[in-house]
N, C-alpha and C positions, 0 to 999 in steps of 0.2 A: 638355312635348310639346303640340302643337296638338290641339284637340278632334277633328280629323278622324281621328286615329289612336288616340284614347284610348277604350278600352272601359270601361263604367261601373264594374265591380268593381275594376279596376286603378286607375282614376282616383280612386276613393274612398280607396284606400290612400295615395296621394301627395298628397291634398288637404291644405291648411293646417290644416283642422279636425282631420283624423286625426293629422297630425304632432304637434300640440300635445296631442292626447288621449293619444298614446303617451308624450310627455314627462311628462304628468300621471300616467300609469300607473306609470312608473318612479319618480317622486317618491313617490307614495302607497305603492307596494310597499316602497320603501326605508324609509319612515317606519314602516310596520307591522313590518318585520323589526327595526328598531332599537328600536322600542317593546318588542318581545318580549325584546330583549337588555338592557333596562333603561336605554337611552341616551336615548330620546325618550319623553316622557310618553304613555301610551296615549290619553289624551283628545285630544292633539294629532294623533296618527295617525288617530284616528277623524274628527276635524274635517277633516283634509286629504282623506280619502277621501269624506266626506259633502258637503263644501261646495266642494271644488275644481271649477271649471267653466270650460270653455274659451270665451273670447270673443275671436275672432280679431281683430275690429276694434279692440278695446281693447289687445290685445297690440301690434298694429302701430302704434297711436297712441303708445304708450309708447316703442316701439323707435325711432320717428322722433326722439324727444328724446334717449334715452340711448345710441343707436347700439350696442346689445348685445341680441341676441335673447333670450338666456336670462334676463338681468336683467329685460327687459321681461315675459317670461313669469312669472317668480317674483313680480314686482310686481303684475301683474294677478291672479295667484292669491291673493296676500295680501289684495287688496281683497275677494275672495269669501270667503276662509276666516276672516278676522278675526285676533284676537290670537294664536291658536295657530299662525299662519303663521310665527312666529319659528323654529319647528322644521322648516319646509319647507326642503329642500335641505341639511339638516344634514350636515356632513362631506363634501359632494360638491363637485365642480367641474363646470363647464359640460359638458365632454365626457363625464363620467360619465353624464349624462342624454342628451345628443345622440347619442353613439355607441351607447348601449344601446337607445335608442328607435329609432334607424335600423335596428338589427338586427331589431327587432320588425317594422318595415315591410318589410324585405327578406324576412323569414321569411314574411310574409303574401303578398307578391308572388311569392315562389318557389312557394308552394302553387298559385297561379293558373297560373303558367307550367308547373309539373309536370303539371297536369291538361291543359293544352294540348298538351304533348308526347305524353302518353298518348293523347289523342284523335286526333292526327295519326298516331301509330304504328298505332292500331287501323284507321283507314281505309286506310292504306297496305298493311297486311297483307291486309285484305279484298279490295282491288282487285288486289293481286299474285296472290292465289289465283284471282281471276276471270279473269285473263289469263295464267295460268301457262303454258299451252301455245299461246299466240297468237304465231305466228312473225312476226318482223320483222327488218329488216336491222340489224346492229350496225355502227356507224361509228367509225372512228379517224381523227383529223385532219379530221373532217367528211366523209370518203370511205367508201364502202361497203367493209366488211371481210368479215365472215362472219355467218351467221345467228345470231340470239339470239331471245329471246321478250320481249314487252312486260312480261310478269309478272316477268322477271328484272330489268328496269329498276326496277320498283316495289319488288321485294324488296331491291335494293341500297339504295334510299332508306330502306326500313323498317329495315334493319340499321344504317344510319348514324344514324338517329334514335334507335335504342335505345342506341347508343354515346353520342350526345349526352345522353341521359337519365342515363346513369351518370356522365358528367362533370359534368352540371348538379347532380345530387343531391350529389355530393361537394363541389362549390364552394358550394352552398347550406348544407350542413352546416358547412362551414368558416366561413361568415358568421354562424352561429347562436351568436354569443358576445357577451357584454356585459362592461363593465368599470366598476367603482366604486372604483377604487384611488387616487383623488385627483389632485392637481395634476401630479405627475410619476410617478405609478404606484407610489408607495412605501407606500401605506396609512398616510399620516401622521395620519389622523384616524379611520379605520375599521380593521377587521381583515379579513384574507382570508376568514374564515368568514362575515362579514357579506355580502361580495360574493357568495360562493357561494350563500348562502341567497336573496338578492334575485334573482339570475339564475335560480336554479332555479324560483322562483315565477313568473317571467316566461316560463318555457319556454326558457331559454337556458343555455349553459354559460359559466362565467367564463373570460375569457382568462387563460391561465397567467401571462403577464407582459405588461405594457403600459407605455407612458409616460403622458402625459396623454391619449393617443388609442390606440385599437386599431390595431395595425400594418396598413398599407394594402396589404401583399402579398395579404391575403385579398380585399380589394375588387377589386384588379387581376385576380386569378384569376377572380373571379365575372363581371366585365364581359367578360373575354376568353372565358370559356365561353359567354356569351350571343352573342358575336361568332362563335364557331365554329358555334353553332346557327343563327344568321342566315345563315352561309355555306352550310350544308346546304340551307336554304330557297331561297337564291339558286341553288344548284346545280340543285335541282328546277325552279325557275322558268326557268332558262336552257335546260334540256332541252325544256321545254314550248314555250318561245318558238321554238326551232328546229323542233320537230315541227309547229308550227302554220303554218310558212311555206307559201305557196301551192304551191311546188314539191314540198313534202313531204306536208303535210296528212294526217299519220297520227294526230294527236290535236289537240284544240283546247279552249280554255276554253269553258265553257257560255255561250251567248249568249241572253239572255232575249228574249221577244217584243217588248218595247218598247225594248230597248237600241239605241243608235245608236253606230256605229263611227267616223263622220267627219262633220264639218259640211258637207263638199262631195262626198263619195263614198259614196253609199248602200250600195254593195256591201261595205264594209269590215267585217271581223270581227277585231278586234285583240286580242292577248294582254295586255290592260291590267293585269290582276291580277299576272301573272308579271313584267311590266316594273316594276310597283310594288314587288314583293318584291325584285327586283334592286337597285332604287334605295334602298330603305330599309335593305337589308343594308349598303350603303356607309356610311350614317349610323351604324349600330350598330358596325360595325368601327372607324370613326374614333374612337368613344368609348374604345376600348381604349387608344389612345395616351395619352389624357388620364388614364386610370386608372393606367397604368404610370408616368406622370410624378408621380403622387401618392404613390408609395411612398417617395421620398426627401424627408423633411421635416427642418427644422433642429432639431437637438438633441432635446429631449423633446417638442416639437411646434411647429408654426406653423399658420397657418390657410390656407395656399395651397391645400390640398386641399378645403377646405370649400365654396368657391364652385363648384368643379368638380363636386363630388358633388351639389350642389343641382340640377344639370342632368343629369348622366350617369346617375344612378341612377333617377330617375323616367323619363327618356327611354328608357333602354335596356330597362327592364322593360316599360314601356308598348309599345314597339316590338316586343319579343319576343312579348308577348301578342297584339298585333294581327296580326303576321305569321303566328303559329301558327294563329290562327282563320281567316285568309284562305287560307292554304295548305291547311288541312283542307277547307274548302269547295271550293277549287279541285280537289283530288284527288277528292273525293266526287262532284262534278258533271262531272268531266272527260269530254269526248266522245272516244271511241276508235273508230278506223276500221280493223278488221282486214283488210278487203278491200283498202284502200289500202296497208296494210303489205305484204300479199302481192304486190301489183302492183309496189311499189317494190323488193321483194326480188328479183323476177324481171326487173326492168327492164334489167339489164346482160347479159342473155343467158347467165347462168351464170358470169360473171367471178368471182363471189364464192366459187366452188368451186375456184379455182386452187390453193389450199393443199392441199385434199383430193386433187386430181389429182396434185400433186407427190408426196404421200405414197404414193398408190396405185401410181404408176409406180416409185417407189423400192422398194416392197414387191414389185413384179413383176420386179425384177432390174435396172432401169436405174440408173445411178449418179445420185446426187443432183444433181451438177453438170450432167449432161446433161439430166436431167428438168427442172431449173430453167430452163435455157436454152431448152428446147423449149416449156415452158408459158408462159414470159414472152413469147416471140416471138409466140405466138398471142394472148396477152392484150393486148399492146401494139397489135397490128394491129386487133383487135376494137375497142379503145378509140379509136384514131385514125380508123378508117374506118367506125365505127358499125356493126360487123358483130356477128353472134351468135357468141360465144366457143364455145359448145357445138358449133355446126355446124362451126366450123373444126377443133376437136379431133376430131370424128367423121370428118372427111375426111382426117386425117393418118395414114398407115399406120404411121409410127414409134410412134404411140400405140396405134392399134387392134390392132397386132400383139401388144402387151403387155397391152392391156385390151380384150377382146372387148365387143360391144355390151351384153351382160348386166351386165358389171362396170361399164361406163361409166354405166349407168343408176343404179347404186348410188352412184357418185362424185358425181352431181348431185342427191342426195336430201338436203334440209336436215334431214329427220327424223333422219338418221344423226348429224348434228352436235349435235342437241338431245336425244340419248338420256339425258343425265345431268341434265336439268333437275329431275326429281323428287328426285334425290339432293342437289342444291344446296338446294332448298326444305327438305328434311328436315334438313339440316345447320343452316340458319338458324333454322328454327322449332321445332327439337327442344326 
């Protein structure tokens, strides 16, 4: 991923230096476990741990000649370790190291992402409570529907992020596996208990069964879960983009004193962060297709998945981390305009209470069909002629004979429709 979207902690996890450091950690841990089992000389295990040192430039120099990254790595390590290096990589195949080390990188990346999800959830909860009873118009199909509160919008996002967290933790746990079962997964040179001990020391579980590689359904589920998370962030961003439109202006991104919105139009205040989130979500979602294609490999393994994962795992986790941080800052600094919300809510002259009027007339004894015909006729006239719906209703004897003035006042009170907001909050936050 380009530096523009790479935050330092996540960038370090996917650096070449750290990748090879994780390879070395797997090799050193394997040597130590095998030494305790009497397979590798203890002096060799100590030498591998003490003298193994990552030199990225040297590894890449060797790889340019041998065209095999793991051989380049073991050769470079042997130069550092000395004669005891003959016990390095004992009984292992390349993917025993690569897949297990990748699990360590994914585990570290998942920790960063988890903290990002929790941070966003916290600020969403805080702002949902802040605007719990701030009335605004709910829209369906982009058209005014019935009253809601801005807090409920935020609460919906909070609840979704919590679901994303549950899904993410499950997929991250599913990725927390290593394998050291050899060329086709049969433990031709080591034993299952060796694998279990090595993985345990690395903070991983042993894959119950594998070929030469850990099966890629785990990896596909992990990337897909990140894509779902990105889609939640896209959903939030899309709503903010709509709310910031000039004609709506109910909320907008923070705009700093020195910020510029356009090279030619000084008045512009654009939702650039939200638009960026929507764009980057497309990239992350597209990586899911590649991850799914990686599930089907030839026989006990091929390397068609390897080149793909060199891109999609760093890029997807880096993007998820970046998007979470940007969205958290966006929500934390979001400018919210309750007066504008109220103005928009009232802008249609009471049209948004047509559903309540329908119910009240039915309750007062009018048939639902007649009530619907009557209410819709006034609503369509108000819409087409730009009239005040409430005034038309108050002038119709067919309605006022059923609903006297005092009752009609109650029909057009948005507080009545928002009476259960507290109950919804209690249900979500319990």
